C-alpha positions as CSV (number, residue, x, y, z in Angstrom):
1,M,66.3,40.9,-9.9
2,Y,68.0,39.6,-6.6
3,K,69.6,36.2,-5.7
4,I,69.7,35.5,-1.9
5,L,71.3,32.6,-0.1
6,S,69.5,31.8,3.4
7,I,71.4,29.6,5.9
8,N,69.4,28.1,8.9
9,P,71.6,25.5,11.0
10,G,69.9,23.0,13.2
11,S,71.2,20.5,15.7
12,T,72.0,17.8,13.1
13,S,71.5,19.7,9.8
14,T,72.2,22.9,8.0
15,K,69.2,24.0,5.6
16,I,70.2,26.3,2.7
17,A,68.3,27.9,0.0
18,V,68.8,30.2,-2.8
19,Y,65.8,32.5,-3.8
20,E,65.8,34.5,-7.0
21,D,63.4,37.4,-6.1
22,E,60.3,35.3,-4.4
23,K,61.2,32.2,-6.6
24,P,63.1,29.3,-4.6
25,L,65.8,28.1,-7.1
26,F,66.4,25.1,-4.3
27,V,65.7,24.2,-0.9
28,E,68.0,21.6,0.6
29,S,69.0,20.1,4.0
30,I,72.7,19.3,4.4
31,Q,72.9,16.4,6.9
32,H,75.4,16.0,9.6
33,S,76.0,12.8,11.5
34,D,76.6,12.0,15.0
35,S,80.2,11.0,14.2
36,D,80.6,14.6,11.9
37,L,79.8,16.6,15.2
38,A,81.2,14.4,18.0
39,G,84.5,16.1,17.9
40,F,83.5,19.5,18.6
41,A,83.1,20.5,22.4
42,R,80.9,23.5,21.5
43,I,78.4,24.5,19.0
44,Q,80.6,27.6,18.1
45,D,83.4,25.3,17.4
46,Q,81.4,23.7,14.4
47,F,81.5,27.1,12.7
48,E,84.5,26.1,9.9
49,F,82.9,22.4,9.7
50,R,79.7,23.9,8.8
51,K,80.7,26.7,6.6
52,N,82.5,24.3,4.5
53,A,79.6,21.9,4.1
54,V,77.6,25.0,2.5
55,M,80.5,25.8,0.4
56,N,80.9,22.5,-0.9
57,F,77.3,21.8,-1.3
58,L,76.9,25.3,-3.5
59,K,80.1,24.1,-5.4
60,T,78.9,20.5,-6.2
61,N,75.5,22.0,-7.4
62,N,77.1,24.5,-9.7
63,V,75.7,27.5,-7.6
64,S,77.7,30.7,-8.3
65,T,78.3,32.8,-5.2
66,S,79.4,35.6,-7.5
67,E,75.8,36.1,-8.4
68,L,74.5,36.3,-4.7
69,S,73.1,39.8,-3.8
70,A,73.1,39.0,-0.1
71,I,73.2,36.1,2.6
72,V,70.7,36.0,5.3
73,G,70.9,33.6,8.3
74,R,68.6,32.7,11.1
75,G,68.9,34.8,14.0
76,G,70.4,33.3,17.1
77,L,70.1,33.6,20.6
78,L,71.4,37.2,21.0
79,P,70.4,39.7,23.7
80,P,67.0,41.1,23.2
81,V,66.7,42.6,19.8
82,K,63.9,44.2,17.5
83,S,62.1,42.4,14.8
84,G,63.2,42.4,11.3
85,A,66.6,42.7,9.7
86,Y,69.8,43.6,11.6
87,R,73.2,43.7,9.3
88,V,75.7,41.2,10.7
89,N,78.9,42.9,11.9
90,E,82.0,42.3,14.0
91,T,80.0,43.0,17.4
92,M,77.2,40.8,16.5
93,V,79.7,37.8,15.4
94,D,81.6,38.5,18.6
95,V,78.7,38.2,20.9
96,L,77.4,34.9,19.0
97,M,80.8,33.3,19.0
98,N,82.1,34.1,22.5
99,R,79.0,35.1,24.8
100,P,75.7,33.9,23.2
101,V,72.7,33.9,25.6
102,L,72.7,30.3,25.0
103,E,74.7,27.8,23.0
104,H,72.2,26.9,19.9
105,A,73.0,25.9,16.3
106,S,71.1,28.8,15.0
107,N,73.9,31.1,16.5
108,L,76.2,29.6,13.6
109,A,74.1,31.2,10.9
110,A,75.2,34.8,11.4
111,L,78.8,33.6,11.7
112,I,78.8,31.7,8.3
113,A,77.0,34.4,6.5
114,Y,79.1,36.9,7.8
115,E,82.5,35.3,6.7
116,M,81.0,34.4,3.1
117,S,79.7,38.1,2.8
118,K,83.1,39.4,3.3
119,E,84.6,37.0,0.8
120,L,81.9,38.1,-1.8
121,N,81.9,41.9,-0.9
122,I,77.8,41.9,0.0
123,N,75.7,42.1,3.1
124,A,75.0,39.5,5.6
125,Y,71.7,39.9,7.6
126,I,69.8,38.0,10.2
127,Y,66.1,38.3,10.2
128,D,63.5,37.9,13.1
129,S,65.9,36.4,15.7
130,I,64.6,33.9,18.0
131,A,65.3,36.6,20.5
132,V,63.2,39.3,19.1
133,D,61.6,41.3,22.0
134,E,58.9,44.0,21.6
135,L,56.7,43.3,24.5
136,I,54.9,46.2,26.0
137,D,55.8,47.1,29.4
138,I,52.7,45.9,31.1
139,A,53.2,42.4,29.6
140,R,57.0,42.0,31.1
141,H,56.4,41.7,34.8
142,T,55.1,38.5,36.9
143,G,54.5,38.2,40.6
144,L,58.0,37.6,41.4
145,P,59.9,40.8,41.3
146,E,62.9,38.9,40.7
147,V,61.8,37.2,37.5
148,D,60.7,39.0,34.4
149,R,59.0,37.4,31.3
150,V,61.5,36.5,28.5
151,S,60.1,36.9,24.9
152,L,61.6,33.7,23.3
153,T,59.2,32.5,20.6
154,H,59.0,31.3,16.9
155,A,59.5,34.6,15.7
156,L,60.4,34.1,12.2
157,N,57.4,32.2,11.1
158,M,54.9,33.9,13.1
159,R,55.7,37.2,11.8
160,A,56.0,35.9,8.1
161,A,52.5,34.4,8.4
162,A,51.2,37.9,10.0
163,I,52.6,39.7,7.1
164,K,50.9,37.4,4.7
165,T,47.9,37.7,6.4
166,A,48.1,41.3,6.3
167,Q,48.6,41.5,2.6
168,K,45.4,39.0,2.2
169,L,43.6,41.7,4.1
170,D,45.1,44.6,1.7
171,K,46.3,46.4,4.9
172,P,49.9,47.4,6.2
173,Y,51.0,45.1,8.7
174,K,51.4,47.9,10.9
175,D,47.6,48.6,11.0
176,C,46.5,44.8,11.8
177,N,46.0,43.3,15.1
178,L,46.5,39.8,14.8
179,V,46.7,36.5,17.1
180,V,49.3,34.2,15.7
181,A,49.9,30.4,16.8
182,H,52.9,28.6,15.8
183,L,51.8,24.9,16.1
184,G,55.1,22.8,16.0
185,G,57.3,20.6,18.2
186,G,57.0,23.7,20.5
187,I,53.8,25.8,20.5
188,S,53.9,29.5,21.0
189,L,51.7,32.5,20.2
190,T,51.9,36.2,19.6
191,A,49.8,39.1,19.6
192,H,50.6,41.8,16.8
193,S,49.8,45.4,16.8
194,G,51.3,48.3,15.6
195,G,53.9,46.4,13.5
196,K,55.1,44.6,16.6
197,M,54.6,41.6,18.8
198,I,53.2,43.4,22.0
199,D,52.8,40.2,23.9
200,I,53.4,36.3,23.8
201,V,52.5,33.0,25.3
202,S,56.0,31.3,25.1
203,D,56.1,27.6,24.9
204,D,56.6,27.0,28.6
205,E,53.7,29.1,29.7
206,G,51.0,28.0,27.5
207,P,49.7,25.1,25.6
208,F,51.4,21.5,25.9
209,S,52.7,20.7,22.3
210,P,53.9,17.4,20.9
211,E,57.0,17.0,23.2
212,R,56.8,19.8,25.8
213,S,55.0,20.3,29.1
214,G,53.5,23.7,28.5
215,R,52.1,25.3,31.6
216,V,51.7,23.5,34.9
217,A,50.7,24.8,38.3
218,V,53.5,25.9,40.1
219,K,53.0,24.2,43.4
220,D,52.5,20.9,41.5
221,L,55.5,21.4,39.7
222,Y,57.5,22.3,42.7
223,K,56.5,19.1,44.3
224,Y,57.8,17.2,41.4
225,V,60.9,18.9,41.0
226,S,61.6,18.6,44.8
227,S,61.0,14.9,45.1
228,G,64.4,14.0,44.8
229,K,63.7,11.7,41.7
230,Y,65.3,13.6,38.8
231,T,68.5,15.2,38.5
232,K,68.5,18.7,36.9
233,D,69.3,17.2,33.2
234,E,66.6,14.6,33.7
235,M,63.8,17.1,34.7
236,K,64.4,19.3,31.7
237,K,64.6,16.6,29.4
238,K,61.1,15.7,30.8
239,L,59.4,18.8,30.4
240,R,61.1,19.6,27.1
241,G,61.2,16.4,25.1
242,E,59.3,13.8,27.1
243,A,56.1,15.5,28.0
244,G,52.8,16.7,25.8
245,L,51.7,14.2,23.4
246,K,54.9,12.2,24.0
247,G,54.3,11.7,27.6
248,H,50.6,11.0,27.5
249,L,50.4,8.8,23.9
250,G,54.2,8.0,23.5
251,T,54.7,9.7,20.2
252,I,55.6,13.2,19.1
253,D,53.9,12.6,15.3
254,A,50.5,14.5,15.2
255,R,49.8,12.3,11.9
256,E,50.2,9.1,13.8
257,V,47.7,10.6,16.6
258,Q,45.1,11.4,13.8
259,K,45.4,7.8,12.5
260,R,44.8,6.5,16.3
261,I,41.8,8.8,16.6
262,E,40.5,7.7,13.1
263,S,40.8,4.1,14.4
264,G,38.6,4.7,17.2
265,D,41.4,5.4,20.1
266,E,39.3,7.6,22.7
267,K,42.3,8.5,24.8
268,A,44.3,10.0,21.6
269,K,41.1,12.0,20.9
270,L,41.0,13.2,24.3
271,I,44.5,14.0,24.6
272,F,44.7,15.9,21.3
273,E,41.4,17.9,21.8
274,T,42.8,18.8,25.0
275,M,46.1,20.2,23.3
276,A,43.7,22.1,20.7
277,Y,41.4,23.2,23.6
278,Q,44.7,24.8,25.5
279,I,45.7,26.6,22.2
280,A,42.4,28.0,21.9
281,K,42.4,29.4,25.5
282,S,45.8,30.8,24.8
283,I,44.4,32.6,21.7
284,G,41.6,34.1,23.9
285,E,44.2,35.2,26.5
286,L,45.9,37.3,23.9
287,S,43.0,38.6,22.4
288,V,42.6,40.3,25.6
289,A,46.0,42.3,24.8
290,L,44.3,43.6,21.7
291,Y,41.1,44.7,23.7
292,G,39.4,42.1,21.7
293,K,40.0,44.1,18.3
294,V,41.2,41.2,16.3
295,D,41.3,41.4,12.5
296,R,42.5,37.7,12.1
297,I,43.7,34.7,14.0
298,V,46.5,32.8,12.2
299,L,47.4,29.3,12.9
300,T,50.8,28.3,11.3
301,G,53.7,25.8,11.8
302,G,53.6,22.1,11.1
303,I,50.7,20.9,12.9
304,A,48.5,23.5,11.3
305,Y,48.3,20.9,8.6
306,S,45.9,18.7,10.9
307,K,42.3,19.6,9.8
308,I,40.9,17.8,12.9
309,L,42.8,20.0,15.5
310,T,42.4,23.1,13.5
311,D,38.7,22.5,13.3
312,W,38.7,22.2,16.9
313,I,40.5,25.5,17.7
314,I,38.3,27.4,15.0
315,E,35.2,26.3,16.9
316,R,36.2,27.8,19.9
317,V,37.8,30.8,18.9
318,K,35.6,32.0,15.7
319,F,33.4,34.2,17.8
320,I,36.9,36.4,18.4
321,A,37.8,36.9,14.8
322,P,38.2,34.7,11.3
323,V,41.0,32.3,11.4
324,E,43.5,32.1,8.8
325,I,45.6,28.7,8.3
326,L,49.0,29.1,6.7
327,P,50.6,25.7,7.5
328,G,54.2,24.9,7.5
329,E,57.4,25.9,9.2
330,N,58.1,28.1,6.2
331,E,61.5,29.1,7.5
332,M,63.7,29.5,4.6
333,E,61.0,31.3,2.6
334,S,60.6,33.9,5.7
335,L,64.3,34.5,5.9
336,S,64.7,35.0,1.9
337,L,61.7,37.1,1.7
338,G,62.7,39.2,4.7
339,A,66.2,39.9,2.9
340,L,64.4,40.8,-0.5
341,R,62.3,43.4,1.4
342,V,65.7,45.0,2.6
343,L,67.3,44.9,-0.7
344,R,64.3,46.3,-2.5
345,G,64.2,49.4,0.0
346,E,60.8,48.3,1.7
347,E,62.6,47.7,5.0
348,T,65.6,49.0,6.8
349,A,68.1,46.9,8.5
350,R,69.1,47.7,11.7
351,E,72.8,48.0,12.8
352,Y,73.4,45.8,15.6
353,A,75.2,47.2,19.0
354,E,75.3,45.8,22.6
């Protein structure tokens, strides 16, 4: 029997969970107010504050850290890595603390996990980092030689959903061909073959989402960006925060959009169905990466709870393959079960090196 602590820092919270094998003992979110975080110039500077918040929560709730078998953190923005588990080491800590690809709250997970693991003399891991990159060579290039495609997706939830689907099919994950769509605040999709995510549609090159623009024609976007109406930061916020459902309908809440549709709002129906249409098109796009040989299409993420949206998608893609719906973010479960597979010897953790 293994007991695993999972840590997943977000912008204003730190989610933690303790699992005993597959069973969650608790899943909690420690909230951090704006005033709590205001004094930190960089996200990395929040390390001690966030670590202490985790330790204090565990102590207050009588969780004995001496019983932990391992600690696993959300994989941060490292240079490109493979999927699965990496043991956190000094090299990884140095990269995330001093020279991350981007500053992001998830970078703190490995730092907190490593510091705690040293005190407890157990291993710390990350699992399915945001930076997982297993693209096949033919999927890397664009028409601009100076610009390659970058693999940044919702890897943690999508691989977990893919592994669950493989289990339902009673096949090894590596023997399955799957297209997985993560439907959340951002929408990204992946093609899985041979146990790898061989191609992606990232959240800025595919469907629009509740708050992001998705794919926009370059010539039109160039006119928009070069108009002089917006600063660089304003433009970034417009594309990633004020677009999608927010731009068209003034809300990022898919449940509210559904209520509007049910009350007869034709514009809400048009925009929501347009999002479903674009998701379906991207599923078709990735089925080509698999030569059309798709065992299952998987819809996951928070918006996969929306039956009206998933029904629209299924209607358009069911000719490709049957559709599996696994709604929810499932991040804490995905982290914990990934570490559990390592502890059981079902997977081998990689050693991080630059």
